[in-house]
C-alpha positions as CSV (number, residue, x, y, z in Angstrom):
1,X,-19.3,83.0,-9.4
2,X,-16.5,85.5,-9.4
3,X,-17.2,86.4,-5.8
4,X,-17.2,82.7,-4.7
5,X,-13.8,82.2,-6.4
6,X,-12.4,85.3,-4.7
7,X,-13.6,84.0,-1.3
8,X,-12.0,80.6,-2.0
9,X,-8.7,82.3,-2.9
10,X,-8.7,84.4,0.2
11,X,-9.4,81.4,2.4
12,X,-6.5,79.6,0.8
13,X,-4.2,82.6,1.4
14,X,-5.3,82.8,5.0
15,X,-4.6,79.2,5.5
16,X,-1.1,79.6,3.9
17,X,-0.3,82.7,6.1
18,X,-1.6,80.9,9.2
19,X,0.8,78.0,8.5
20,X,3.7,80.4,8.1
21,X,2.9,82.3,11.2
22,X,2.7,79.2,13.4
23,X,1.3,80.9,16.4
24,X,-1.6,79.0,18.1
25,X,-5.1,80.3,17.4
26,X,-6.2,78.2,20.3
27,X,-4.1,79.2,23.3
28,X,-1.2,81.7,23.9
29,X,0.1,82.1,27.4
30,X,2.1,85.2,26.7
31,X,-0.2,88.2,27.3
32,X,2.1,90.6,25.4
33,X,2.4,93.1,28.2
34,X,5.1,91.5,30.3
35,X,2.8,89.0,32.0
36,X,1.7,85.5,31.2
37,X,-1.3,83.3,32.1
38,X,-1.3,79.7,33.2
39,X,-1.2,77.2,31.8
40,X,1.8,78.1,29.7
41,X,1.1,74.9,27.7
42,X,-2.6,74.0,27.5
43,X,-1.7,70.6,26.2
44,X,-0.7,67.2,27.6
45,X,3.0,67.5,28.3
46,X,2.8,65.2,31.2
47,X,5.4,65.0,34.0
48,X,7.4,68.0,32.6
49,X,11.1,68.5,33.4
50,X,13.2,71.5,32.4
51,X,16.9,72.4,32.5
52,X,18.7,75.7,31.6
53,X,21.9,75.9,29.6
54,X,23.1,79.5,29.4
55,X,20.1,81.6,28.2
56,X,18.2,78.6,26.8
57,X,15.6,76.4,28.4
58,X,14.8,72.8,27.4
59,X,11.8,70.7,28.4
60,X,10.9,67.1,28.0
61,X,7.8,65.1,29.1
62,X,6.4,61.6,29.4
63,X,5.4,60.1,26.1
64,X,4.3,56.5,27.1
65,X,3.6,54.4,24.0
66,X,3.6,57.3,21.5
67,X,6.3,57.4,18.8
68,X,8.5,59.4,18.4
69,X,8.9,59.8,22.1
70,X,10.3,62.1,24.7
71,X,9.5,65.5,23.0
72,X,12.1,68.2,23.3
73,X,10.9,71.8,23.6
74,X,12.9,75.0,23.7
75,X,12.3,78.4,25.1
76,X,14.2,81.7,25.5
77,X,11.9,83.3,28.1
78,X,10.4,80.3,30.0
79,X,6.9,81.1,28.7
80,X,7.0,80.7,25.0
81,X,7.9,77.1,23.9
82,X,8.6,75.4,20.6
83,X,9.0,71.7,19.8
84,X,12.4,71.1,18.4
85,X,12.6,67.3,18.3
86,X,12.3,64.0,20.0
87,X,14.9,61.9,21.9
88,X,13.4,58.5,20.9
89,X,12.6,57.4,17.4
90,X,11.4,53.9,18.3
91,X,10.7,52.0,21.5
92,X,12.5,48.7,22.4
93,X,11.9,45.8,22.2
94,X,10.2,46.3,18.9
95,X,8.3,42.9,19.2
96,X,6.4,44.6,22.1
97,X,6.1,48.2,21.0
98,X,5.1,47.5,17.4
99,X,1.7,46.9,19.0
100,X,-0.1,49.6,21.1
101,X,1.0,49.5,24.7
102,X,-1.4,51.9,26.3
103,X,0.1,53.6,29.4
104,X,3.4,51.7,29.1
105,X,6.8,52.8,27.7
106,X,8.2,56.1,28.7
107,X,7.2,57.4,32.1
108,X,8.3,60.6,33.9
109,X,11.7,61.7,32.6
110,X,14.3,64.1,33.8
111,X,16.6,66.2,31.6
112,X,20.0,67.5,32.8
113,X,23.1,69.1,31.2
114,X,26.5,67.7,32.4
115,X,30.0,67.9,31.0
116,X,28.7,69.5,27.7
117,X,26.0,66.9,27.1
118,X,22.3,66.6,27.6
119,X,21.1,63.6,29.6
120,X,17.6,62.2,29.9
121,X,16.7,59.5,32.4
122,X,13.3,57.8,32.3
123,X,11.7,54.7,33.8
124,X,9.9,52.0,31.8
125,X,7.8,50.3,34.5
126,X,8.3,46.9,32.9
127,X,12.0,47.0,32.2
128,X,13.8,49.6,34.4
129,X,15.6,52.9,34.2
130,X,17.1,54.1,30.9
131,X,19.5,56.9,30.0
132,X,20.2,58.6,26.7
133,X,22.3,61.6,25.8
134,X,23.1,64.1,23.1
135,X,25.3,67.1,22.4
136,X,22.6,68.9,20.6
137,X,19.1,68.7,22.3
138,X,17.4,68.7,18.9
139,X,19.3,65.4,18.2
140,X,20.6,63.0,17.3
141,X,20.2,61.3,20.7
142,X,22.0,58.1,21.6
143,X,20.2,54.8,21.9
144,X,18.8,54.3,25.4
145,X,21.1,52.4,27.9
146,X,19.6,50.4,30.7
147,X,21.1,51.9,33.8
148,X,19.2,49.9,36.3
149,X,17.0,46.9,35.5
150,X,14.0,46.1,37.6
151,X,10.2,45.9,37.5
152,X,8.5,49.0,38.7
153,X,11.5,51.4,38.8
154,X,10.2,54.8,37.6
155,X,10.6,58.5,37.8
156,X,14.4,58.7,37.9
157,X,16.6,61.8,38.2
158,X,20.4,62.0,38.4
159,X,22.7,64.2,40.5
160,X,26.4,64.6,39.8
161,X,27.9,65.7,43.1
162,X,30.6,68.3,43.6
163,X,33.2,65.6,44.2
164,X,32.3,63.7,41.0
165,X,30.1,61.0,42.6
166,X,26.9,60.3,40.7
167,X,23.6,59.3,42.2
168,X,20.1,58.4,40.9
169,X,16.9,59.0,42.8
170,X,13.8,57.1,41.7
171,X,10.3,55.9,42.8
172,X,8.3,52.7,42.5
173,X,5.2,51.8,40.5
174,X,3.0,49.7,42.8
175,X,1.4,47.9,39.8
176,X,4.7,46.3,39.0
177,X,6.9,46.5,42.1
178,X,4.4,45.6,44.7
179,X,5.2,48.8,46.6
180,X,4.8,52.5,46.1
181,X,5.0,55.7,48.2
182,X,8.7,55.4,48.8
183,X,11.8,57.0,47.2
184,X,15.2,55.4,46.8
185,X,18.7,56.5,45.8
186,X,21.4,54.4,44.1
187,X,25.0,55.2,43.3
188,X,26.0,55.3,39.6
189,X,29.3,55.3,37.8
190,X,30.7,58.7,36.9
191,X,29.4,58.3,33.3
192,X,25.9,57.9,34.6
193,X,25.4,54.7,32.5
194,X,25.2,52.1,35.2
195,X,24.0,51.8,38.8
196,X,26.9,50.5,40.9
197,X,25.0,49.9,44.1
198,X,21.6,48.6,45.2
199,X,19.1,51.3,45.9
200,X,18.4,52.5,49.4
201,X,15.0,53.8,50.5
202,X,15.5,57.3,51.8
203,X,11.9,58.4,52.3
204,X,8.7,56.5,53.2
205,X,5.6,58.6,52.4
206,X,2.9,56.1,53.5
207,X,2.0,58.1,56.6
208,X,2.1,61.7,55.3
209,X,2.7,61.6,51.6
210,X,0.9,58.6,49.9
211,X,1.9,58.0,46.3
212,X,5.0,60.1,46.7
213,X,6.8,59.8,43.3
214,X,8.4,61.9,40.5
215,X,11.5,63.0,42.5
216,X,13.9,65.6,41.1
217,X,17.4,65.8,42.6
218,X,19.3,69.1,43.3
219,X,22.1,70.4,45.6
220,X,22.2,74.0,47.0
221,X,24.1,75.6,49.9
222,X,25.4,72.2,51.1
223,X,21.9,70.6,51.2
224,X,20.7,67.8,49.0
225,X,17.2,68.5,47.9
226,X,14.6,66.1,46.5
227,X,11.5,67.8,45.0
228,X,8.6,65.3,44.8
229,X,4.8,65.3,44.3
230,X,2.6,63.4,46.7
231,X,-1.1,62.7,47.3
232,X,-2.1,61.6,43.8
233,X,-2.0,63.1,40.3
234,X,-5.3,65.0,40.5
235,X,-5.5,65.8,44.2
236,X,-1.9,66.1,45.6
237,X,0.7,68.6,46.7
238,X,4.4,69.3,46.3
239,X,6.9,68.4,49.0
240,X,10.6,69.0,49.3
241,X,13.0,66.8,51.2
242,X,16.4,68.1,52.3
243,X,19.5,66.7,54.0
244,X,23.2,67.4,54.5
245,X,23.9,63.7,53.6
246,X,22.9,62.2,50.2
247,X,21.4,59.2,51.9
248,X,19.6,61.1,54.6
249,X,18.0,61.4,57.0
250,X,15.8,63.9,55.1
251,X,13.6,66.6,56.5
252,X,10.3,67.1,54.8
253,X,8.2,70.2,54.0
254,X,5.1,71.0,51.9
255,X,6.1,73.8,49.6
256,X,3.0,74.1,47.3
257,X,-0.6,73.0,47.4
258,X,-4.0,73.9,45.8
259,X,-5.1,76.0,48.7
260,X,-8.0,78.3,47.7
261,X,-7.2,78.2,44.0
262,X,-8.9,76.1,41.3
263,X,-5.6,74.5,40.3
264,X,-6.0,70.9,41.5
265,X,-3.0,68.7,42.2
266,X,-0.3,71.3,41.5
267,X,2.9,69.2,41.6
268,X,5.6,67.2,39.7
269,X,7.9,69.3,37.7
270,X,11.1,71.3,37.6
271,X,12.9,73.9,39.7
272,X,14.8,76.2,37.3
273,X,16.9,79.3,38.0
274,X,17.7,82.1,35.6
275,X,21.0,83.9,34.9
276,X,19.5,86.9,36.7
277,X,19.1,84.9,39.9
278,X,15.3,84.3,39.9
279,X,13.8,80.9,40.7
280,X,10.8,79.3,39.0
281,X,9.0,76.0,39.1
282,X,7.2,74.1,36.3
283,X,4.4,71.6,37.3
284,X,1.4,70.0,35.7
285,X,-2.3,70.0,36.4
286,X,-4.5,67.0,35.5
287,X,-7.6,68.3,33.8
288,X,-9.1,65.0,32.6
289,X,-9.7,64.6,28.9
290,X,-7.1,67.3,27.8
291,X,-4.5,65.6,30.0
292,X,-1.8,67.1,32.2
293,X,-1.2,70.7,31.3
294,X,1.9,72.8,32.2
295,X,2.0,75.7,34.6
296,X,4.8,78.1,35.6
297,X,5.1,79.3,39.2
298,X,7.3,81.9,40.9
299,X,9.6,80.5,43.6
300,X,11.6,81.9,46.4
301,X,13.9,80.5,49.1
302,X,13.2,81.1,52.8
303,X,15.6,79.6,55.4
304,X,16.9,77.2,52.8
305,X,13.4,75.9,51.9
306,X,11.7,76.8,48.7
307,X,8.2,78.3,48.6
308,X,6.5,77.7,45.3
309,X,3.6,80.0,44.1
310,X,2.4,82.8,46.3
311,X,2.2,82.5,50.1
312,X,-0.6,84.9,50.7
313,X,-1.0,84.5,54.4
314,X,2.5,83.5,55.6
315,X,1.7,79.9,56.1
316,X,5.1,78.7,54.7
317,X,3.9,77.2,51.4
318,X,2.6,78.7,48.2
319,X,-0.5,78.5,46.1
320,X,-0.5,78.5,42.3
321,X,-0.9,81.8,40.4
322,X,-3.2,82.3,37.4
323,X,-1.5,85.5,36.0
324,X,2.0,86.7,36.8
325,X,4.8,88.8,35.4
326,X,7.2,86.9,33.1
327,X,10.6,85.8,34.3
328,X,13.3,88.4,34.0
329,X,15.6,86.9,31.4
330,X,16.8,89.9,29.4
331,X,16.0,90.7,25.8
332,X,12.8,90.7,23.8
333,X,11.6,87.3,22.7
334,X,8.8,86.7,20.2
335,X,5.7,84.7,21.0
336,X,6.0,81.1,19.9
337,X,3.8,78.1,20.5
338,X,4.2,74.3,19.9
339,X,3.3,73.3,16.4
340,X,-0.4,72.4,15.8
341,X,-1.5,73.1,12.2
342,X,0.4,71.4,9.3
343,X,0.6,72.2,5.6
344,X,2.7,69.0,5.0
345,X,5.1,70.9,2.8
346,X,8.4,70.0,4.5
347,X,8.8,66.4,3.2
348,X,8.6,65.1,6.8
349,X,6.0,64.7,9.4
350,X,5.6,67.7,11.7
351,X,7.0,67.3,15.2
352,X,3.5,67.5,16.7
353,X,2.5,64.1,15.2
354,X,3.1,60.8,16.9
355,X,2.1,57.2,16.1
356,X,0.3,55.0,18.6
357,X,3.1,52.3,18.3
358,X,6.4,51.8,16.4
359,X,5.6,52.5,12.8
360,X,6.5,50.8,9.5
361,X,8.3,53.3,7.2
362,X,5.7,52.8,4.4
363,X,2.7,53.9,6.5
364,X,3.1,57.4,5.3
365,X,4.7,59.6,2.6
366,X,5.2,63.3,3.1
367,X,5.3,64.7,-0.4
368,X,7.1,68.1,-0.3
369,X,6.5,68.6,-4.0
370,X,2.7,68.7,-3.7
371,X,2.6,69.7,0.0
372,X,0.5,66.7,0.9
373,X,0.6,63.8,3.3
374,X,-0.2,60.3,2.0
375,X,-1.4,57.7,4.5
376,X,-1.5,54.2,3.2
377,X,-4.0,51.7,4.5
378,X,-2.6,49.3,7.1
379,X,-4.2,45.9,7.8
380,X,-6.0,45.8,11.1
381,X,-4.5,43.4,13.7
382,X,-5.7,39.8,14.0
383,X,-7.3,40.5,17.4
384,X,-8.9,43.7,16.2
385,X,-11.9,44.9,18.2
386,X,-11.6,48.7,17.7
387,X,-9.1,51.5,17.0
388,X,-7.8,50.9,20.5
389,X,-5.9,47.9,19.0
390,X,-4.6,49.8,15.9
391,X,-0.9,50.9,15.8
392,X,-1.1,53.3,12.8
393,X,-3.1,56.1,14.5
394,X,-1.3,59.3,13.6
395,X,-2.3,61.7,16.4
396,X,-1.4,65.0,18.1
397,X,-2.4,66.5,21.4
398,X,-5.5,68.6,22.1
399,X,-4.2,72.2,22.0
400,X,-6.6,73.7,24.6
401,X,-10.2,73.3,25.9
402,X,-11.6,75.3,22.9
403,X,-10.6,74.9,19.3
404,X,-11.7,73.7,15.9
405,X,-9.6,71.3,13.8
406,X,-10.2,71.0,10.1
407,X,-8.5,68.8,7.4
408,X,-8.9,68.5,3.7
409,X,-8.7,64.9,2.6
410,X,-9.0,62.9,-0.7
411,X,-9.6,59.2,-0.3
412,X,-8.2,56.7,-2.9
413,X,-9.4,53.3,-1.7
414,X,-8.3,50.1,-3.5
415,X,-10.9,48.8,-6.0
416,X,-10.0,45.3,-4.9
417,X,-10.9,45.8,-1.2
418,X,-14.2,46.1,0.6
419,X,-14.3,47.9,3.9
420,X,-11.1,50.0,3.6
421,X,-11.6,53.3,5.3
422,X,-10.1,56.6,6.4
423,X,-10.9,58.0,9.8
424,X,-10.7,61.5,11.3
425,X,-10.6,60.6,15.0
426,X,-10.7,61.9,18.5
427,X,-9.0,59.2,20.5
428,X,-9.1,58.1,24.1
429,X,-10.5,55.3,26.2
430,X,-13.7,56.4,24.5
431,X,-13.3,57.6,21.0
432,X,-15.3,59.0,18.1
433,X,-14.6,59.6,14.4
434,X,-15.8,60.5,11.0
435,X,-15.4,57.2,9.1
436,X,-15.1,57.5,5.2
437,X,-15.5,54.3,3.2
438,X,-16.0,53.2,-0.4
439,X,-18.9,50.7,-0.8
440,X,-20.5,49.1,-3.9
441,X,-23.0,52.0,-3.8
442,X,-20.3,54.7,-3.6
443,X,-18.8,56.6,-0.8
444,X,-20.3,56.6,2.7
445,X,-19.4,58.9,5.5
446,X,-20.5,58.0,9.0
447,X,-20.0,59.4,12.5
448,X,-19.1,56.5,14.8
449,X,-18.2,56.3,18.5
450,X,-16.8,53.6,20.7
451,X,-17.3,53.7,24.4
452,X,-15.0,51.8,26.8
453,X,-12.6,51.0,24.0
454,X,-10.0,50.1,26.6
455,X,-12.4,47.3,27.8
456,X,-13.3,45.8,24.5
457,X,-16.1,48.2,23.5
458,X,-17.3,48.1,19.9
459,X,-17.9,51.0,17.4
460,X,-21.5,52.0,16.8
461,X,-22.7,54.2,13.9
462,X,-24.6,57.3,15.0
463,X,-25.4,58.7,11.5
464,X,-24.3,58.2,8.0
465,X,-24.7,59.8,4.6
466,X,-24.0,58.7,1.0
467,X,-21.7,60.9,-1.1
468,X,-20.3,61.1,-4.6
469,X,-17.2,63.0,-3.7
470,X,-13.9,61.4,-2.8
471,X,-12.5,64.8,-1.5
472,X,-14.0,66.1,1.8
473,X,-13.3,68.6,4.5
474,X,-13.5,67.1,7.9
475,X,-13.9,69.1,11.1
476,X,-14.2,68.7,14.8
477,X,-15.2,71.5,17.1
478,X,-14.2,71.2,20.8
479,X,-15.8,73.3,23.5
480,X,-15.0,73.7,27.2
481,X,-16.0,70.4,28.9
482,X,-14.3,68.8,25.9
483,X,-17.5,68.2,24.0
484,X,-16.7,67.4,20.4
485,X,-19.0,68.0,17.4
486,X,-18.1,66.5,14.0
487,X,-19.0,68.0,10.7
488,X,-18.0,67.7,7.0
489,X,-18.1,69.8,3.9
490,X,-17.7,69.1,0.1
491,X,-16.6,72.7,-0.7
492,X,-14.7,73.9,2.4
493,X,-17.3,76.5,3.1
494,X,-20.6,75.0,4.1
495,X,-20.2,72.4,6.9
496,X,-22.8,69.9,7.9
497,X,-23.0,68.4,11.4
498,X,-23.0,64.6,11.4
499,X,-23.9,62.4,14.3
500,X,-24.2,63.5,17.9
501,X,-22.0,65.4,20.3
502,X,-19.2,63.3,21.8
503,X,-17.6,63.8,25.2
504,X,-13.8,63.3,24.8
505,X,-12.2,60.9,27.2
506,X,-8.6,60.7,28.2
507,X,-6.4,57.8,27.2
508,X,-4.2,55.7,29.6
509,X,-2.2,58.3,31.5
510,X,-2.6,60.7,28.6
511,X,-5.1,63.3,27.3
512,X,-7.3,62.7,24.4
513,X,-5.7,63.1,21.0
514,X,-6.9,63.9,17.5
515,X,-5.7,62.8,14.1
516,X,-6.0,60.2,11.4
517,X,-6.1,56.5,10.6
518,X,-6.2,54.6,7.3
519,X,-6.9,50.9,7.5
520,X,-8.1,47.9,5.7
521,X,-9.8,44.7,7.0
522,X,-7.7,42.3,4.9
523,X,-4.0,41.3,4.8
524,X,-3.6,41.4,1.0
525,X,-0.3,42.9,-0.2
526,X,-1.5,46.3,-1.3
527,X,-4.2,48.8,-0.5
528,X,-5.4,52.3,-1.0
529,X,-4.4,55.6,0.5
530,X,-5.7,58.9,1.8
531,X,-4.1,62.2,0.7
532,X,-4.2,65.0,3.3
533,X,-3.7,68.5,1.9
534,X,-3.6,70.3,5.2
535,X,-4.6,70.2,8.8
536,X,-5.6,73.5,10.6
537,X,-6.3,74.2,14.2
538,X,-7.9,77.5,15.1
């Protein structure tokens, strides 16, 4: 008995120390010897863009319908990154985004620093191009301003020219605009808050660069440069356009492609220079269920053209690297990684968590006094078919292709409601979960799955057990190939597999996510709650 108690105390201490340390147990890109391995972020930071201010680097990425949106990450050495905030608290209009809008909302952003302020531009394919700004990248950020209204306007990036003129390059979403594979430039006012001219198409990629999109605007040595991906998210390449005139004509060159590597579709990202004069490029790789993960490539200039990656046989364009020396930035910087585990002791949700739609403020309560997170049950929508329709999914990204996530949860359902449940879920267009419910016979835990949730699929129960305990430890183990195995424990030591293996599936333009839901099938004016002691990824 004494040995069991000692083991339990040591486990609790290890969990506490792990939460304080905050370094991922799943993936660390910094190899600790002056080199790094790709991806530098083995998580779904889709469409990344990066800017440098002095010795600091700031990244943002697409967030689509997730709230808060537009994550802001910070790094001192370009390899180790930490989440420091979000630029958007809620999406507008609320009448639309209070319901899940899978794949809509915030598409590929750009981040720039101009006149002492940070600017982010992004396209919402249904409304147009927005801008928001902040003096401090961790916030607060201004409310988004609609710079250019229009269906299908996406992937925008500003350029403030040497003479003070401001321009905006952007692409088109064929699903809304009726055209794609072209890039356009519009003039803006000097504040960057409003387009003052109609856009002009400056490049047509239909012949050589189908689905050209994601442009990033730069100026160097008298040339205007547009970095842009083409050829499709999972299969494409990176091109660069250049011209001495902002509206062209532009020359075109491939600067990076997969070549003989296993990095498919290496494109869409950010050229960043360092104070010591080096050039680097961030891009993503689409790896299916995990999403679009972030790589860092060396970059050099040859004859006023960039070459990204390593040009091994002098062909004029580079291939991605797997391992490389770290950028020379000066100083010694500690290993840091984006937040994953959470002890819920700060009184606020950790920055890694996002809702599936605009939340109501009563959906959760982060109790700093007890170090717990309370999730209150939310009535399911009137048109409920599955969790695909539920806004109160509290989720975070997969942290790599191999990890185990465990949570300690106590469920307090309402005695007046039948069918109220807590779920520990892996979410995507297919999803699976451990579903914990109180029935007339007691607590029932089941492993459920829903295939083709995006097409109206229904949940099925793979296996269920009856339990007397209201406190359980939930676990999902993810292996390469993103196969997920669910298990549970009543004591935190012995875990029992429940159900069958589940193959995680990506969501709409995003990777699979994991987290929680607490719901009830009726719209009465009160319900139960789940209390989450901790969530640990290792």
